[in-house]
C-alpha positions as a LaTeX table, in Angstrom:
\begin{tabular}{lrrr}
\hline
Residue & $x$ (\AA) & $y$ (\AA) & $z$ (\AA) \\
\hline
Unk1 & 9.21 & 4.82 & $-21.63$ \\
Unk2 & 9.47 & 7.82 & $-23.96$ \\
Unk3 & 11.89 & 10.92 & $-23.37$ \\
Unk4 & 11.40 & 13.05 & $-20.48$ \\
Unk5 & 10.50 & 16.64 & $-21.04$ \\
Unk6 & 12.65 & 18.66 & $-18.88$ \\
Unk7 & 12.37 & 22.61 & $-18.21$ \\
Unk8 & 15.68 & 24.14 & $-17.23$ \\
Unk9 & 15.26 & 27.43 & $-15.44$ \\
Unk10 & 18.53 & 29.77 & $-14.63$ \\
Unk11 & 19.50 & 33.02 & $-15.22$ \\
Unk12 & 23.20 & 31.71 & $-16.23$ \\
Unk13 & 23.60 & 30.85 & $-19.76$ \\
Unk14 & 26.54 & 28.34 & $-18.93$ \\
Unk15 & 24.53 & 26.58 & $-16.42$ \\
Unk16 & 21.58 & 25.92 & $-19.01$ \\
Unk17 & 24.03 & 24.61 & $-21.43$ \\
Unk18 & 25.71 & 22.23 & $-18.97$ \\
Unk19 & 22.29 & 20.96 & $-17.98$ \\
Unk20 & 20.89 & 20.66 & $-21.66$ \\
Unk21 & 24.03 & 18.87 & $-22.48$ \\
Unk22 & 23.79 & 16.35 & $-19.39$ \\
Unk23 & 20.15 & 15.82 & $-19.97$ \\
Unk24 & 20.47 & 15.03 & $-23.56$ \\
Unk25 & 22.94 & 12.23 & $-22.74$ \\
Unk26 & 20.35 & 10.78 & $-20.40$ \\
Unk27 & 17.89 & 10.52 & $-23.03$ \\
Unk28 & 15.89 & 13.44 & $-22.12$ \\
Unk29 & 14.52 & 16.52 & $-24.11$ \\
Unk30 & 15.49 & 19.56 & $-22.46$ \\
Unk31 & 13.90 & 23.14 & $-22.65$ \\
Unk32 & 15.58 & 26.18 & $-21.28$ \\
Unk33 & 14.30 & 29.45 & $-19.86$ \\
Unk34 & 16.19 & 32.49 & $-18.32$ \\
Unk35 & 13.78 & 33.76 & $-16.29$ \\
Unk36 & 10.86 & 32.85 & $-13.74$ \\
Unk37 & 8.32 & 34.66 & $-16.06$ \\
Unk38 & 9.64 & 32.90 & $-19.20$ \\
Unk39 & 9.28 & 29.41 & $-17.49$ \\
Unk40 & 5.62 & 30.19 & $-16.54$ \\
Unk41 & 5.06 & 31.40 & $-20.13$ \\
Unk42 & 6.53 & 27.98 & $-21.40$ \\
Unk43 & 4.52 & 25.75 & $-18.80$ \\
Unk44 & 1.24 & 27.32 & $-19.84$ \\
Unk45 & 1.64 & 25.84 & $-23.24$ \\
Unk46 & 3.73 & 22.86 & $-22.93$ \\
Unk47 & 3.81 & 19.54 & $-20.90$ \\
Unk48 & 6.62 & 19.00 & $-18.63$ \\
Unk49 & 7.88 & 15.89 & $-16.54$ \\
Unk50 & 10.47 & 17.60 & $-14.59$ \\
Unk51 & 11.30 & 21.26 & $-13.77$ \\
Unk52 & 14.95 & 22.12 & $-12.76$ \\
Unk53 & 14.43 & 25.69 & $-10.94$ \\
Unk54 & 17.18 & 27.79 & $-10.03$ \\
Unk55 & 16.27 & 29.67 & $-6.59$ \\
Unk56 & 18.03 & 33.01 & $-7.06$ \\
Unk57 & 17.08 & 34.70 & $-10.03$ \\
Unk58 & 16.50 & 38.44 & $-10.94$ \\
Unk59 & 12.99 & 39.22 & $-11.43$ \\
Unk60 & 10.49 & 36.55 & $-10.39$ \\
Unk61 & 12.29 & 34.37 & $-7.77$ \\
Unk62 & 12.69 & 30.52 & $-7.90$ \\
Unk63 & 10.39 & 30.48 & $-4.71$ \\
Unk64 & 7.76 & 32.38 & $-6.27$ \\
Unk65 & 7.76 & 30.22 & $-9.23$ \\
Unk66 & 7.66 & 27.23 & $-7.32$ \\
Unk67 & 4.63 & 28.64 & $-5.52$ \\
Unk68 & 2.83 & 29.47 & $-8.72$ \\
Unk69 & 3.71 & 25.96 & $-10.36$ \\
Unk70 & 2.35 & 24.15 & $-6.95$ \\
Unk71 & $-0.95$ & 26.02 & $-7.56$ \\
Unk72 & $-1.34$ & 25.54 & $-11.24$ \\
Unk73 & 0.55 & 22.24 & $-11.93$ \\
Unk74 & 0.36 & 20.22 & $-8.62$ \\
Unk75 & 1.83 & 17.04 & $-10.35$ \\
Unk76 & 4.88 & 18.61 & $-11.89$ \\
Unk77 & 7.91 & 17.52 & $-9.92$ \\
Unk78 & 10.21 & 20.57 & $-9.10$ \\
Unk79 & 13.93 & 20.36 & $-8.24$ \\
Unk80 & 15.77 & 23.23 & $-6.82$ \\
Unk81 & 19.08 & 24.33 & $-7.98$ \\
Unk82 & 20.95 & 26.28 & $-5.04$ \\
Unk83 & 24.27 & 27.93 & $-4.53$ \\
Unk84 & 26.91 & 25.78 & $-2.41$ \\
Unk85 & 26.10 & 26.38 & 1.41 \\
Unk86 & 22.59 & 27.22 & 0.87 \\
Unk87 & 21.30 & 24.21 & 2.45 \\
Unk88 & 18.46 & 26.21 & 4.55 \\
Unk89 & 17.23 & 27.65 & 1.18 \\
Unk90 & 16.95 & 24.02 & $-0.35$ \\
Unk91 & 15.17 & 22.63 & 2.77 \\
Unk92 & 12.73 & 25.69 & 2.60 \\
Unk93 & 12.04 & 24.93 & $-0.94$ \\
Unk94 & 11.15 & 21.11 & $-0.18$ \\
Unk95 & 8.83 & 22.27 & 2.58 \\
Unk96 & 7.18 & 24.65 & $-0.07$ \\
Unk97 & 6.68 & 21.60 & $-2.37$ \\
Unk98 & 9.97 & 20.77 & $-4.37$ \\
Unk99 & 10.69 & 17.08 & $-4.51$ \\
Unk100 & 14.40 & 17.65 & $-4.13$ \\
Unk101 & 17.21 & 20.19 & $-4.36$ \\
Unk102 & 20.88 & 20.04 & $-5.68$ \\
Unk103 & 23.58 & 22.44 & $-5.03$ \\
Unk104 & 26.03 & 24.02 & $-7.24$ \\
Unk105 & 28.57 & 22.98 & $-8.51$ \\
Unk106 & 26.63 & 19.71 & $-9.31$ \\
Unk107 & 27.98 & 16.89 & $-10.95$ \\
Unk108 & 26.68 & 14.33 & $-13.66$ \\
Unk109 & 25.67 & 11.70 & $-11.08$ \\
Unk110 & 23.50 & 14.05 & $-9.26$ \\
Unk111 & 21.52 & 14.88 & $-12.49$ \\
Unk112 & 21.35 & 11.17 & $-13.38$ \\
Unk113 & 19.67 & 10.47 & $-9.78$ \\
Unk114 & 17.10 & 13.29 & $-10.34$ \\
Unk115 & 16.39 & 11.95 & $-13.90$ \\
Unk116 & 16.04 & 8.23 & $-12.63$ \\
Unk117 & 13.65 & 9.29 & $-10.03$ \\
Unk118 & 11.49 & 11.17 & $-12.24$ \\
Unk119 & 11.28 & 8.26 & $-14.62$ \\
Unk120 & 10.29 & 6.11 & $-11.95$ \\
Unk121 & 7.84 & 8.47 & $-10.70$ \\
Unk122 & 6.33 & 8.90 & $-14.17$ \\
Unk123 & 6.12 & 4.97 & $-14.53$ \\
Unk124 & 4.34 & 4.98 & $-11.34$ \\
Unk125 & 1.85 & 7.44 & $-12.27$ \\
Unk126 & 1.01 & 5.96 & $-15.79$ \\
Unk127 & 0.65 & 2.51 & $-13.87$ \\
Unk128 & $-1.64$ & 4.33 & $-11.55$ \\
Unk129 & $-3.68$ & 5.58 & $-14.24$ \\
Unk130 & $-3.87$ & 2.46 & $-16.23$ \\
Unk131 & $-5.13$ & 0.68 & $-13.00$ \\
Unk132 & $-7.97$ & 3.48 & $-12.41$ \\
Unk133 & $-8.90$ & 2.90 & $-15.99$ \\
Unk134 & $-8.94$ & $-0.89$ & $-15.66$ \\
Unk135 & $-10.92$ & $-0.39$ & $-12.53$ \\
Unk136 & $-13.59$ & 1.56 & $-13.99$ \\
Unk137 & $-14.04$ & $-1.28$ & $-16.69$ \\
Unk138 & $-13.89$ & $-4.16$ & $-13.94$ \\
Unk139 & $-16.66$ & $-2.32$ & $-11.88$ \\
Unk140 & $-17.06$ & $-4.34$ & $-8.50$ \\
Unk141 & $-13.94$ & $-6.62$ & $-9.35$ \\
Unk142 & $-11.82$ & $-3.50$ & $-9.12$ \\
Unk143 & $-11.18$ & $-4.01$ & $-5.41$ \\
Unk144 & $-9.83$ & $-7.53$ & $-6.17$ \\
Unk145 & $-6.36$ & $-6.10$ & $-6.98$ \\
Unk146 & $-3.36$ & $-8.38$ & $-8.17$ \\
Unk147 & $-1.81$ & $-9.96$ & $-11.21$ \\
Unk148 & $-0.48$ & $-13.06$ & $-9.46$ \\
Unk149 & $-1.90$ & $-16.32$ & $-11.16$ \\
Unk150 & $-3.80$ & $-17.11$ & $-7.98$ \\
Unk151 & $-5.45$ & $-13.76$ & $-7.90$ \\
Unk152 & $-6.45$ & $-13.68$ & $-11.61$ \\
Unk153 & $-7.97$ & $-17.21$ & $-10.86$ \\
Unk154 & $-9.85$ & $-15.74$ & $-8.06$ \\
Unk155 & $-11.33$ & $-12.78$ & $-10.11$ \\
Unk156 & $-12.32$ & $-15.37$ & $-12.71$ \\
Unk157 & $-14.10$ & $-17.60$ & $-10.11$ \\
Unk158 & $-15.89$ & $-14.66$ & $-8.40$ \\
Unk159 & $-17.11$ & $-13.49$ & $-11.77$ \\
Unk160 & $-18.42$ & $-17.10$ & $-12.00$ \\
Unk161 & $-20.02$ & $-17.67$ & $-8.64$ \\
Unk162 & $-21.68$ & $-14.31$ & $-8.22$ \\
Unk163 & $-24.39$ & $-15.42$ & $-10.78$ \\
Unk164 & $-25.66$ & $-18.52$ & $-9.16$ \\
Unk165 & $-27.50$ & $-18.65$ & $-5.46$ \\
Unk166 & $-25.26$ & $-21.59$ & $-4.12$ \\
Unk167 & $-23.46$ & $-20.88$ & $-0.88$ \\
Unk168 & $-19.85$ & $-19.89$ & $-0.91$ \\
Unk169 & $-16.99$ & $-20.68$ & 1.71 \\
Unk170 & $-13.94$ & $-18.31$ & 1.46 \\
Unk171 & $-10.66$ & $-19.37$ & 3.10 \\
Unk172 & $-7.63$ & $-17.29$ & 3.96 \\
Unk173 & $-5.63$ & $-15.71$ & 6.56 \\
Unk174 & $-6.64$ & $-12.63$ & 8.37 \\
Unk175 & $-6.62$ & $-9.74$ & 6.41 \\
Unk176 & $-6.31$ & $-11.15$ & 3.00 \\
Unk177 & $-9.75$ & $-9.53$ & 2.04 \\
Unk178 & $-12.44$ & $-12.00$ & 2.60 \\
Unk179 & $-15.11$ & $-9.48$ & 3.44 \\
Unk180 & $-14.17$ & $-7.54$ & 0.15 \\
Unk181 & $-14.45$ & $-10.78$ & $-1.84$ \\
Unk182 & $-17.86$ & $-11.57$ & $-0.42$ \\
Unk183 & $-19.06$ & $-7.80$ & $-0.78$ \\
Unk184 & $-17.90$ & $-8.06$ & $-4.38$ \\
Unk185 & $-19.86$ & $-11.50$ & $-5.26$ \\
Unk186 & $-23.03$ & $-9.63$ & $-3.83$ \\
Unk187 & $-22.43$ & $-6.60$ & $-5.98$ \\
Unk188 & $-22.13$ & $-8.86$ & $-8.87$ \\
Unk189 & $-25.18$ & $-11.01$ & $-8.14$ \\
Unk190 & $-28.56$ & $-10.64$ & $-9.00$ \\
Unk191 & $-29.14$ & $-9.79$ & $-5.40$ \\
Unk192 & $-26.97$ & $-6.59$ & $-5.75$ \\
Unk193 & $-29.04$ & $-3.53$ & $-4.07$ \\
Unk194 & $-30.50$ & $-5.87$ & $-1.54$ \\
Unk195 & $-29.26$ & $-6.20$ & 1.94 \\
Unk196 & $-25.67$ & $-7.45$ & 2.63 \\
Unk197 & $-25.36$ & $-8.27$ & 6.41 \\
Unk198 & $-21.84$ & $-8.80$ & 7.88 \\
Unk199 & $-21.64$ & $-10.94$ & 10.98 \\
Unk200 & $-18.37$ & $-11.42$ & 12.80 \\
Unk201 & $-19.10$ & $-14.83$ & 14.47 \\
Unk202 & $-16.14$ & $-14.51$ & 16.80 \\
Unk203 & $-17.39$ & $-11.37$ & 18.38 \\
Unk204 & $-20.75$ & $-12.86$ & 19.50 \\
Unk205 & $-20.93$ & $-14.29$ & 22.96 \\
Unk206 & $-22.29$ & $-17.68$ & 23.23 \\
Unk207 & $-25.20$ & $-16.78$ & 25.19 \\
Unk208 & $-26.64$ & $-14.42$ & 22.79 \\
Unk209 & $-25.92$ & $-16.29$ & 19.34 \\
Unk210 & $-29.21$ & $-17.80$ & 18.75 \\
Unk211 & $-31.08$ & $-14.48$ & 19.59 \\
Unk212 & $-28.57$ & $-12.52$ & 17.59 \\
Unk213 & $-28.79$ & $-14.99$ & 14.42 \\
Unk214 & $-32.42$ & $-15.70$ & 14.58 \\
Unk215 & $-34.28$ & $-12.99$ & 16.60 \\
Unk216 & $-36.77$ & $-13.26$ & 19.23 \\
Unk217 & $-40.40$ & $-12.64$ & 19.95 \\
Unk218 & $-41.81$ & $-10.40$ & 22.70 \\
Unk219 & $-41.57$ & $-12.11$ & 26.16 \\
Unk220 & $-39.28$ & $-14.89$ & 24.96 \\
Unk221 & $-36.94$ & $-13.97$ & 27.94 \\
Unk222 & $-36.55$ & $-11.50$ & 30.77 \\
Unk223 & $-35.84$ & $-8.05$ & 28.90 \\
Unk224 & $-37.53$ & $-9.05$ & 25.86 \\
Unk225 & $-39.98$ & $-6.37$ & 25.95 \\
Unk226 & $-40.18$ & $-5.78$ & 22.07 \\
Unk227 & $-39.73$ & $-8.27$ & 19.17 \\
Unk228 & $-36.27$ & $-8.15$ & 17.43 \\
Unk229 & $-35.13$ & $-9.49$ & 14.01 \\
Unk230 & $-32.09$ & $-11.51$ & 13.91 \\
Unk231 & $-29.39$ & $-11.36$ & 11.11 \\
Unk232 & $-30.95$ & $-13.92$ & 8.85 \\
Unk233 & $-34.08$ & $-12.07$ & 8.80 \\
Unk234 & $-32.41$ & $-8.64$ & 8.26 \\
Unk235 & $-30.74$ & $-10.13$ & 5.28 \\
Unk236 & $-33.92$ & $-11.60$ & 3.64 \\
Unk237 & $-33.82$ & $-11.41$ & $-0.06$ \\
Unk238 & $-30.14$ & $-10.34$ & 0.04 \\
Unk239 & $-26.71$ & $-11.94$ & 1.28 \\
Unk240 & $-25.46$ & $-12.69$ & 4.70 \\
Unk241 & $-21.68$ & $-12.89$ & 5.14 \\
Unk242 & $-20.74$ & $-15.19$ & 8.06 \\
Unk243 & $-17.24$ & $-14.34$ & 8.88 \\
Unk244 & $-15.16$ & $-16.68$ & 11.15 \\
Unk245 & $-17.73$ & $-19.32$ & 10.98 \\
Unk246 & $-15.67$ & $-21.78$ & 12.61 \\
Unk247 & $-16.04$ & $-19.87$ & 15.89 \\
Unk248 & $-19.70$ & $-21.14$ & 16.15 \\
Unk249 & $-20.77$ & $-23.79$ & 18.58 \\
Unk250 & $-22.30$ & $-27.18$ & 17.29 \\
Unk251 & $-25.82$ & $-26.23$ & 18.59 \\
Unk252 & $-25.94$ & $-23.08$ & 16.40 \\
Unk253 & $-24.36$ & $-24.95$ & 13.50 \\
Unk254 & $-27.10$ & $-27.22$ & 13.16 \\
Unk255 & $-29.86$ & $-24.54$ & 13.16 \\
Unk256 & $-27.92$ & $-22.71$ & 10.54 \\
Unk257 & $-27.84$ & $-26.18$ & 8.55 \\
Unk258 & $-31.51$ & $-26.14$ & 8.80 \\
Unk259 & $-31.61$ & $-22.53$ & 7.08 \\
Unk260 & $-29.47$ & $-23.75$ & 4.02 \\
Unk261 & $-31.70$ & $-26.98$ & 3.89 \\
Unk262 & $-35.12$ & $-25.80$ & 4.41 \\
Unk263 & $-34.87$ & $-22.02$ & 4.13 \\
Unk264 & $-36.58$ & $-21.30$ & 7.58 \\
Unk265 & $-35.56$ & $-20.67$ & 11.08 \\
Unk266 & $-37.29$ & $-20.29$ & 14.43 \\
Unk267 & $-37.11$ & $-17.16$ & 16.31 \\
Unk268 & $-36.32$ & $-17.54$ & 19.99 \\
Unk269 & $-39.63$ & $-18.00$ & 21.73 \\
Unk270 & $-41.77$ & $-18.68$ & 18.78 \\
Unk271 & $-43.18$ & $-22.08$ & 17.81 \\
Unk272 & $-43.59$ & $-21.59$ & 14.12 \\
Unk273 & $-40.80$ & $-21.47$ & 11.55 \\
Unk274 & $-40.29$ & $-18.32$ & 9.58 \\
Unk275 & $-39.28$ & $-18.53$ & 5.93 \\
Unk276 & $-36.25$ & $-16.43$ & 4.47 \\
Unk277 & $-34.53$ & $-16.16$ & 1.19 \\
Unk278 & $-30.91$ & $-15.40$ & 1.59 \\
Unk279 & $-27.70$ & $-16.29$ & 0.30 \\
Unk280 & $-25.03$ & $-17.49$ & 2.60 \\
Unk281 & $-21.20$ & $-16.72$ & 1.96 \\
Unk282 & $-19.17$ & $-17.96$ & 4.94 \\
Unk283 & $-15.61$ & $-17.37$ & 5.69 \\
Unk284 & $-12.66$ & $-18.62$ & 7.78 \\
Unk285 & $-9.16$ & $-18.58$ & 8.69 \\
Unk286 & $-9.12$ & $-22.21$ & 9.90 \\
Unk287 & $-8.73$ & $-25.44$ & 8.39 \\
Unk288 & $-12.44$ & $-26.69$ & 8.70 \\
Unk289 & $-11.56$ & $-30.02$ & 7.53 \\
Unk290 & $-9.22$ & $-30.37$ & 10.45 \\
Unk291 & $-11.94$ & $-29.04$ & 12.77 \\
Unk292 & $-14.57$ & $-31.65$ & 11.17 \\
Unk293 & $-11.84$ & $-34.41$ & 12.09 \\
Unk294 & $-11.74$ & $-33.18$ & 15.67 \\
Unk295 & $-15.67$ & $-33.02$ & 15.96 \\
Unk296 & $-15.42$ & $-29.29$ & 16.36 \\
Unk297 & $-17.34$ & $-28.61$ & 13.23 \\
Unk298 & $-20.11$ & $-30.37$ & 11.68 \\
Unk299 & $-19.35$ & $-32.48$ & 8.80 \\
Unk300 & $-22.90$ & $-31.97$ & 6.90 \\
Unk301 & $-22.55$ & $-28.19$ & 7.34 \\
Unk302 & $-18.94$ & $-28.07$ & 6.08 \\
Unk303 & $-20.19$ & $-29.95$ & 2.81 \\
Unk304 & $-23.28$ & $-27.46$ & 2.48 \\
Unk305 & $-21.04$ & $-24.32$ & 2.94 \\
Unk306 & $-18.29$ & $-25.41$ & 0.52 \\
Unk307 & $-20.29$ & $-25.73$ & $-2.57$ \\
Unk308 & $-18.16$ & $-23.20$ & $-4.07$ \\
Unk309 & $-14.76$ & $-23.02$ & $-2.13$ \\
Unk310 & $-12.62$ & $-19.73$ & $-2.88$ \\
Unk311 & $-9.15$ & $-19.26$ & $-1.21$ \\
Unk312 & $-7.53$ & $-15.86$ & $-1.10$ \\
Unk313 & $-3.61$ & $-16.20$ & $-0.90$ \\
Unk314 & $-1.30$ & $-14.55$ & 1.68 \\
Unk315 & 0.30 & $-11.24$ & 0.53 \\
Unk316 & 3.57 & $-12.87$ & 1.12 \\
Unk317 & 2.77 & $-15.59$ & $-1.36$ \\
Unk318 & 2.15 & $-12.73$ & $-4.04$ \\
Unk319 & 4.50 & $-10.41$ & $-2.94$ \\
Unk320 & 4.82 & $-9.21$ & $-6.76$ \\
Unk321 & 1.43 & $-7.81$ & $-6.52$ \\
Unk322 & 3.05 & $-5.04$ & $-3.84$ \\
Unk323 & 3.27 & $-2.15$ & $-6.31$ \\
Unk324 & $-0.14$ & $-2.74$ & $-7.65$ \\
Unk325 & $-1.77$ & $-2.80$ & $-4.24$ \\
Unk326 & 0.03 & 0.33 & $-3.25$ \\
Unk327 & $-1.03$ & 2.20 & $-6.34$ \\
Unk328 & $-4.71$ & 1.06 & $-5.50$ \\
Unk329 & $-4.56$ & 2.01 & $-1.79$ \\
Unk330 & $-2.78$ & 5.20 & $-1.79$ \\
Unk331 & $-5.44$ & 7.49 & $-3.48$ \\
Unk332 & $-8.12$ & 6.59 & $-0.84$ \\
Unk333 & $-5.69$ & 7.15 & 2.02 \\
Unk334 & $-4.38$ & 10.39 & 0.57 \\
Unk335 & $-7.95$ & 11.44 & 0.50 \\
Unk336 & $-8.58$ & 10.19 & 4.07 \\
Unk337 & $-5.51$ & 11.66 & 5.44 \\
Unk338 & $-5.49$ & 14.89 & 3.61 \\
Unk339 & $-2.05$ & 14.15 & 2.26 \\
Unk340 & $-0.55$ & 14.48 & $-1.36$ \\
Unk341 & 2.17 & 12.08 & $-2.43$ \\
Unk342 & 4.09 & 12.80 & $-5.55$ \\
Unk343 & 6.69 & 10.29 & $-5.45$ \\
Unk344 & 7.64 & 7.16 & $-3.56$ \\
Unk345 & 11.31 & 6.50 & $-2.54$ \\
Unk346 & 12.32 & 3.21 & $-4.24$ \\
Unk347 & 13.81 & 2.41 & $-1.02$ \\
Unk348 & 10.66 & 2.44 & 0.76 \\
Unk349 & 9.16 & $-0.26$ & $-1.88$ \\
Unk350 & 12.24 & $-2.17$ & $-1.43$ \\
Unk351 & 11.80 & $-2.39$ & 2.55 \\
Unk352 & 8.12 & $-3.21$ & 2.08 \\
Unk353 & 8.97 & $-5.91$ & $-0.27$ \\
Unk354 & 11.32 & $-7.70$ & 2.27 \\
Unk355 & 8.37 & $-7.43$ & 4.94 \\
Unk356 & 6.57 & $-10.78$ & 5.55 \\
Unk357 & 3.11 & $-9.13$ & 6.18 \\
Unk358 & 1.61 & $-11.56$ & 8.81 \\
Unk359 & $-1.53$ & $-9.13$ & 8.74 \\
Unk360 & $-1.69$ & $-9.31$ & 4.89 \\
Unk361 & $-3.23$ & $-6.48$ & 2.85 \\
Unk362 & $-4.96$ & $-5.08$ & 6.03 \\
Unk363 & $-1.45$ & $-4.65$ & 7.57 \\
Unk364 & $-0.07$ & $-3.18$ & 4.35 \\
Unk365 & $-3.09$ & $-0.50$ & 4.39 \\
Unk366 & $-2.26$ & 0.39 & 8.21 \\
Unk367 & 1.23 & 0.73 & 7.25 \\
Unk368 & 0.62 & 3.09 & 4.49 \\
Unk369 & $-1.77$ & 5.27 & 6.30 \\
Unk370 & 0.90 & 5.48 & 9.18 \\
Unk371 & 3.38 & 6.62 & 6.75 \\
Unk372 & 1.10 & 9.27 & 5.13 \\
Unk373 & 0.47 & 10.59 & 8.40 \\
Unk374 & 4.20 & 10.87 & 9.64 \\
Unk375 & 5.69 & 11.68 & 6.40 \\
Unk376 & 6.54 & 15.29 & 6.22 \\
Unk377 & 7.07 & 15.81 & 2.34 \\
Unk378 & 5.14 & 14.87 & $-0.71$ \\
Unk379 & 7.56 & 12.08 & $-1.42$ \\
Unk380 & 6.94 & 8.71 & 0.82 \\
Unk381 & 10.26 & 8.37 & 2.61 \\
Unk382 & 11.62 & 5.11 & 4.45 \\
Unk383 & 11.74 & 7.13 & 7.56 \\
Unk384 & 8.18 & 6.88 & 7.95 \\
Unk385 & 8.00 & 3.10 & 7.99 \\
Unk386 & 7.57 & 1.35 & 11.32 \\
Unk387 & 11.14 & 0.63 & 12.87 \\
Unk388 & 10.64 & $-3.06$ & 12.49 \\
Unk389 & 9.95 & $-2.73$ & 8.73 \\
Unk390 & 13.07 & $-0.50$ & 8.35 \\
Unk391 & 15.21 & $-3.22$ & 9.58 \\
Unk392 & 13.45 & $-6.39$ & 8.20 \\
Unk393 & 15.69 & $-6.71$ & 5.27 \\
Unk394 & 18.82 & $-6.39$ & 7.06 \\
Unk395 & 17.93 & $-8.50$ & 9.96 \\
Unk396 & 16.94 & $-11.25$ & 7.43 \\
Unk397 & 20.80 & $-11.29$ & 6.42 \\
Unk398 & 22.10 & $-11.28$ & 10.09 \\
Unk399 & 23.06 & $-14.83$ & 10.95 \\
Unk400 & 21.43 & $-16.06$ & 14.09 \\
Unk401 & 23.56 & $-17.19$ & 17.05 \\
Unk402 & 21.45 & $-19.01$ & 19.80 \\
Unk403 & 24.51 & $-17.84$ & 22.15 \\
Unk404 & 23.96 & $-14.06$ & 21.51 \\
Unk405 & 22.54 & $-12.00$ & 24.17 \\
Unk406 & 19.55 & $-9.72$ & 23.08 \\
Unk407 & 21.58 & $-6.58$ & 23.55 \\
Unk408 & 24.45 & $-8.26$ & 20.88 \\
Unk409 & 21.56 & $-9.12$ & 18.57 \\
Unk410 & 20.43 & $-5.61$ & 18.40 \\
Unk411 & 23.84 & $-4.16$ & 17.89 \\
Unk412 & 24.23 & $-6.65$ & 14.85 \\
Unk413 & 20.91 & $-5.69$ & 13.33 \\
Unk414 & 21.96 & $-1.94$ & 13.57 \\
Unk415 & 25.10 & $-2.49$ & 12.23 \\
Unk416 & 23.61 & $-4.39$ & 9.36 \\
Unk417 & 21.32 & $-1.71$ & 8.39 \\
Unk418 & 24.17 & 0.72 & 8.56 \\
Unk419 & 26.57 & $-1.28$ & 6.60 \\
Unk420 & 23.80 & $-1.58$ & 3.80 \\
Unk421 & 23.03 & 2.11 & 3.64 \\
Unk422 & 26.65 & 3.37 & 3.51 \\
Unk423 & 27.50 & 0.87 & 0.57 \\
Unk424 & 24.28 & 1.95 & $-1.26$ \\
Unk425 & 25.10 & 5.52 & $-0.87$ \\
Unk426 & 28.62 & 5.09 & $-1.68$ \\
Unk427 & 27.39 & 3.10 & $-5.07$ \\
Unk428 & 24.98 & 5.97 & $-6.01$ \\
Unk429 & 27.61 & 8.64 & $-5.47$ \\
Unk430 & 30.22 & 6.64 & $-7.63$ \\
Unk431 & 32.39 & 6.54 & $-4.47$ \\
Unk432 & 32.68 & 9.98 & $-4.11$ \\
Unk433 & 33.48 & 10.12 & $-0.17$ \\
Unk434 & 32.84 & 13.80 & $-0.23$ \\
Unk435 & 29.37 & 13.48 & $-1.61$ \\
Unk436 & 28.57 & 10.31 & 0.17 \\
Unk437 & 29.73 & 11.88 & 3.66 \\
Unk438 & 27.31 & 14.96 & 3.02 \\
Unk439 & 24.41 & 12.78 & 2.11 \\
Unk440 & 24.79 & 10.48 & 5.30 \\
Unk441 & 25.42 & 13.71 & 7.35 \\
Unk442 & 28.71 & 12.40 & 8.70 \\
Unk443 & 32.12 & 13.43 & 8.46 \\
Unk444 & 34.70 & 12.10 & 5.65 \\
Unk445 & 36.74 & 10.72 & 8.50 \\
Unk446 & 33.62 & 9.07 & 10.18 \\
Unk447 & 32.89 & 7.60 & 6.63 \\
Unk448 & 36.49 & 6.37 & 6.14 \\
Unk449 & 36.20 & 4.56 & 9.58 \\
Unk450 & 32.89 & 2.82 & 8.89 \\
Unk451 & 34.10 & 1.67 & 5.49 \\
Unk452 & 36.92 & $-0.10$ & 7.12 \\
Unk453 & 34.81 & $-1.27$ & 10.21 \\
Unk454 & 32.26 & $-3.08$ & 7.96 \\
Unk455 & 34.98 & $-4.22$ & 5.18 \\
Unk456 & 32.60 & $-2.51$ & 2.56 \\
Unk457 & 33.88 & $-3.45$ & $-0.94$ \\
Unk458 & 34.90 & $-0.26$ & $-3.04$ \\
Unk459 & 35.24 & 0.10 & $-6.75$ \\
Unk460 & 38.45 & 2.31 & $-6.38$ \\
Unk461 & 41.30 & 1.78 & $-3.78$ \\
Unk462 & 40.21 & 1.78 & $-0.29$ \\
Unk463 & 41.53 & 4.91 & 1.48 \\
Unk464 & 44.74 & 4.47 & 3.54 \\
\hline
\end{tabular}
């Protein structure tokens, strides 16, 4: 990635010179402005990747500049520079749209961290733009997100099976996107624009299955005062998606087999068959071969359905696709929740990467939506993750002992998280105990105690 364009705005020439030198060492291209008016004028004619903005300046204040920047350059990250002890001002600036603040006197490590986060943010934005461009070129396949070999193969197969009328059987765990795959096949097929009927087989009561699938005529049973179309008739000339088809009873399976073989069905209460032209796509999270062996699923129907089999991998088996999925899902969820996210905390993504995702992509979408609703800032923070995910990574490293009580296990898990957080903060602060204690919001003495308690290794001699 190229050099970052950084605008430094401070009325003190010495501060501008120091920051410019630090930024140059960090392979950034610094620009300097002494006033808020000068900064806004420069931004009007140049593109910046980062704005370092002093809060207290003569003339137009830093807060006034921040307000105007947020209105005109929404995507420009702003880091506020405050005087020592002006913590409240820094927090107020973050509420107004700044992504972070640094206090004078600052050190090189603080600037390095700001630049590192800006680079990561720029990388994510460019990746998001690349994905958006690729999505527009891929058309309906844009929703099938992933660079894992299994996903690339799935995308290829979907493109192939869409053009033929054969039945498709989609397998995969709950939440992997089976309905999305079926809808994509329909949108790429010659039946695009015709009905696409989704049927959740597991949600239909046994007594209503036949009438729901095939419809009925007037007087077919008590209460049938008007004729009603069934799912297959509603899908005529289009596609019917039978989700969780393994939940159907054997009697209904035989009637669906007739539709596949003969292209006809019988409405409840009617003696003559009704012809139908419909493509069937079925899906299941079960192993239908095992169900066939147990006589719970018809073998002939299984082979009729699985002419073109597709399998959707679990998210835990393609966890490297997580950043792509987050970049794909976030814009829509931001529109839904009315939130605007400019940056994602790297620790947020790290914790997500340690989660097993039993609910797969659907669970990821729910987690992201929850985070957006609970997140107070324009940066997606670890604190907005569900508690069980925040501790997943640390708990995975806690050795299990079946002799532990639940209370003891909870203590171990909490201590594992705390130890990891302290070690990471110390490393990022270059083992500056004063800075690390300030970031952790504990006293220096408490930090010394916890370092000794958890035997956290230090680059420098351990305090006595």
